[in-house]
ZATIVO-446473 format. One line per 5 residues: number of its first residue (from 1); their letters; for each residue x negated, y, z negated of C-alpha. Coordinates in steps of 0.25 Angstrom, whole numbers, plus 5000, padded with zeros to 4 digits. Layout:
ZATIVO-446473
NUM) a) X:Y:Z ~ ...
This chain:
ZATIVO-446473
1) xxxxx) 5249:4817:4904 ~ 5256:4807:4913 ~ 5252:4796:4903 ~ 5260:4803:4892 ~ 5273:4802:4901
6) xxxxx) 5270:4787:4903 ~ 5267:4785:4888 ~ 5279:4792:4883 ~ 5289:4789:4894 ~ 5303:4794:4891
11) xxxxx) 5297:4801:4878 ~ 5288:4809:4886 ~ 5290:4824:4884 ~ 5279:4833:4891 ~ 5285:4845:4884
16) xxxxx) 5282:4840:4870 ~ 5270:4835:4863 ~ 5269:4820:4860 ~ 5267:4813:4847 ~ 5258:4802:4842
21) xxxxx) 5262:4798:4828 ~ 5263:4786:4818 ~ 5257:4781:4806 ~ 5241:4780:4806 ~ 5241:4765:4805
26) xxxxx) 5251:4753:4806 ~ 5254:4749:4792 ~ 5267:4742:4794 ~ 5279:4741:4804 ~ 5289:4748:4796
31) xxxxx) 5280:4760:4795 ~ 5278:4761:4810 ~ 5293:4759:4813 ~ 5296:4770:4803 ~ 5286:4780:4809
36) xxxxx) 5289:4777:4823 ~ 5304:4778:4821 ~ 5303:4791:4814 ~ 5293:4798:4824 ~ 5299:4792:4837
41) xxxxx) 5313:4798:4833 ~ 5307:4811:4830 ~ 5299:4812:4843 ~ 5311:4807:4851 ~ 5320:4819:4845
46) xxxxx) 5309:4829:4848 ~ 5305:4824:4861 ~ 5291:4821:4857 ~ 5284:4809:4864 ~ 5279:4799:4854
51) xxxxx) 5268:4789:4852 ~ 5268:4780:4839 ~ 5255:4779:4833 ~ 5249:4769:4823 ~ 5235:4762:4822
56) xxxxx) 5236:4747:4822 ~ 5222:4748:4816 ~ 5214:4758:4808 ~ 5199:4756:4811 ~ 5194:4769:4806
61) xxxxx) 5197:4769:4792 ~ 5188:4776:4782 ~ 5188:4765:4772 ~ 5187:4750:4774 ~ 5199:4748:4764
66) xxxxx) 5208:4756:4773 ~ 5220:4750:4780 ~ 5217:4747:4795 ~ 5230:4740:4800 ~ 5239:4728:4799
71) xxxxx) 5232:4721:4811 ~ 5230:4725:4825 ~ 5240:4717:4833 ~ 5251:4718:4822 ~ 5249:4734:4822
76) xxxxx) 5249:4734:4837 ~ 5262:4726:4838 ~ 5269:4736:4828 ~ 5264:4747:4837 ~ 5270:4741:4849
81) xxxxx) 5283:4738:4841 ~ 5284:4753:4837 ~ 5283:4757:4852 ~ 5293:4747:4857 ~ 5303:4750:4845
86) xxxxx) 5303:4766:4847 ~ 5299:4766:4862 ~ 5286:4775:4859 ~ 5272:4773:4864 ~ 5262:4768:4853
91) xxxxx) 5248:4771:4850 ~ 5236:4766:4841 ~ 5221:4768:4840 ~ 5211:4758:4844 ~ 5197:4757:4839
96) xxxxx) 5189:4748:4849 ~ 5189:4745:4863 ~ 5194:4731:4860 ~ 5207:4736:4854 ~ 5212:4744:4866
101) xxxxx) 5218:4733:4874 ~ 5224:4726:4862 ~ 5231:4739:4857 ~ 5235:4743:4871 ~ 5244:4731:4872
106) xxxxx) 5253:4737:4861 ~ 5251:4753:4861 ~ 5253:4764:4872 ~ 5242:4773:4868 ~ 5228:4769:4863
111) xxxxx) 5222:4779:4853 ~ 5207:4780:4852 ~ 5203:4785:4838 ~ 5195:4798:4837 ~ 5182:4791:4832
116) xxxxx) 5182:4782:4844 ~ 5185:4792:4855 ~ 5171:4791:4861 ~ 5171:4776:4861 ~ 5171:4773:4876
121) xxxxx) 5174:4758:4875 ~ 5187:4761:4867 ~ 5191:4772:4877 ~ 5189:4763:4889 ~ 5196:4751:4883
126) xxxxx) 5208:4760:4879 ~ 5208:4766:4893 ~ 5208:4753:4900 ~ 5221:4749:4893 ~ 5228:4759:4901
131) xxxxx) 5235:4765:4888 ~ 5236:4779:4884 ~ 5223:4782:4877 ~ 5223:4793:4866 ~ 5209:4797:4862
136) xxxxx) 5208:4804:4849 ~ 5197:4815:4849 ~ 5185:4811:4840 ~ 5183:4820:4828 ~ 5169:4822:4833
141) xxxxx) 5173:4827:4847 ~ 5177:4839:4854 ~ 5189:4839:4863 ~ 5180:4841:4875 ~ 5173:4828:4872
146) xxxxx) 5186:4820:4874 ~ 5184:4821:4889 ~ 5175:4809:4888 ~ 5185:4801:4881 ~ 5195:4805:4892
151) xxxxx) 5185:4801:4903 ~ 5182:4788:4897 ~ 5197:4784:4897 ~ 5200:4790:4911 ~ 5187:4783:4916
156) xxxxx) 5194:4769:4912 ~ 5206:4773:4921 ~ 5215:4778:4910 ~ 5221:4792:4911 ~ 5231:4790:4899
161) xxxxx) 5223:4798:4888 ~ 5227:4806:4876 ~ 5217:4814:4868 ~ 5220:4817:4853 ~ 5213:4828:4844
166) xxxxx) 5212:4824:4830 ~ 5202:4834:4824 ~ 5187:4836:4823 ~ 5178:4832:4811 ~ 5176:4844:4802
171) xxxxx) 5166:4841:4791 ~ 5167:4827:4785 ~ 5181:4827:4779 ~ 5190:4835:4789 ~ 5194:4837:4803
176) xxxxx) 5198:4850:4811 ~ 5206:4851:4823 ~ 5201:4859:4835 ~ 5213:4863:4843 ~ 5204:4866:4855
181) xxxxx) 5203:4852:4857 ~ 5217:4851:4861 ~ 5217:4859:4874 ~ 5202:4854:4876 ~ 5207:4840:4877
186) xxxxx) 5220:4844:4885 ~ 5210:4849:4896 ~ 5205:4835:4897 ~ 5219:4832:4903 ~ 5224:4823:4892
191) xxxxx) 5236:4825:4882 ~ 5230:4829:4869 ~ 5236:4825:4855 ~ 5233:4831:4842 ~ 5231:4821:4830
196) xxxxx) 5238:4829:4819 ~ 5235:4820:4808 ~ 5221:4814:4810 ~ 5216:4828:4813 ~ 5219:4831:4798
201) xxxxx) 5211:4819:4792 ~ 5201:4821:4782 ~ 5191:4810:4784 ~ 5180:4804:4776 ~ 5186:4806:4763
206) xxxxx) 5178:4799:4751 ~ 5191:4791:4748 ~ 5190:4783:4761 ~ 5203:4788:4765 ~ 5204:4799:4775
211) xxxxx) 5211:4812:4770 ~ 5221:4821:4778 ~ 5228:4834:4779 ~ 5242:4831:4784 ~ 5248:4844:4780
216) xxxxx) 5241:4850:4792 ~ 5247:4840:4802 ~ 5258:4851:4806 ~ 5247:4861:4808 ~ 5239:4852:4817
221) xxxxx) 5251:4848:4825 ~ 5256:4862:4827 ~ 5242:4867:4832 ~ 5241:4855:4841 ~ 5254:4858:4848
226) xxxxx) 5250:4873:4849 ~ 5237:4870:4856 ~ 5243:4860:4866 ~ 5242:4846:4860 ~ 5250:4836:4869
231) xxxxx) 5253:4827:4857 ~ 5252:4825:4842 ~ 5247:4814:4834 ~ 5253:4813:4820 ~ 5251:4801:4811
236) xxxxx) 5263:4800:4802 ~ 5268:4791:4790 ~ 5280:4790:4781 ~ 5271:4790:4769 ~ 5257:4795:4773
241) xxxxx) 5252:4793:4758 ~ 5255:4778:4760 ~ 5249:4777:4774 ~ 5238:4767:4776 ~ 5230:4776:4785
246) xxxxx) 5229:4791:4787 ~ 5239:4794:4777 ~ 5232:4807:4773 ~ 5234:4814:4786 ~ 5247:4808:4791
251) xxxxx) 5260:4816:4792 ~ 5272:4811:4784 ~ 5282:4805:4793 ~ 5294:4813:4788 ~ 5286:4826:4791
256) xxxxx) 5284:4823:4806 ~ 5298:4827:4812 ~ 5297:4841:4807 ~ 5283:4843:4812 ~ 5286:4837:4826
261) xxxxx) 5299:4847:4827 ~ 5290:4859:4824 ~ 5279:4854:4834 ~ 5289:4852:4845 ~ 5294:4866:4844
266) xxxxx) 5279:4871:4843 ~ 5276:4863:4856 ~ 5288:4870:4863 ~ 5281:4883:4860 ~ 5267:4879:4862
271) xxx) 5269:4874:4877 ~ 5274:4888:4881 ~ 5261:4894:4876
């Protein structure tokens, strides 16, 4: 857990969970600044260590017509600007080994998408940057199987690892969260995050747009805290219905503060159990 202290610096609070949050994809600077200002202010008040998240490129869209980004360098520069403006670490996902070094020049945490968590070349390239590497567990894997991703990253000389649970494929158009995966992955010696929004996706819709079940975000988050999650991942947007990616499962920005207040109180109880 030493890398969390290094990542969050003065924000670090080992008594609380940490939060990874932001809009799914970088749409424009105004949106990033609005979300970062709101969320960083809430987290500062509640003593929640905070990582700002937004994807500079969305490579895994269902439809070829879906929005993918404003440009790699342009998006990464905006992420870096958010980090400097609000003094918070920032993260984004990468989709190939070639992206690792490029993204690492701008962000503090490299996120490996769930579908790519077994791709050795991507894991090694991310590890070799020396950045914190957050690996999202594949929808097709058990928590136990994530030990191999950890071994690959450690084998490349990087001990700075986070593991994220994001649900398991259940049928063709739904996911289910197996909360046993949280303590199982914690036994691998890495901090474990619960992705409270992507775990509520309803993929493979015939419309070509992934569906979601955002009214269950609070339930997923509360259960994750109760079962020992070290961090939460929550994508949020002022107007999810107008978002250019994952609007169906993001939390509306004005609902985040009340939820986090409840989760902080729950955490105080959970750590005593």
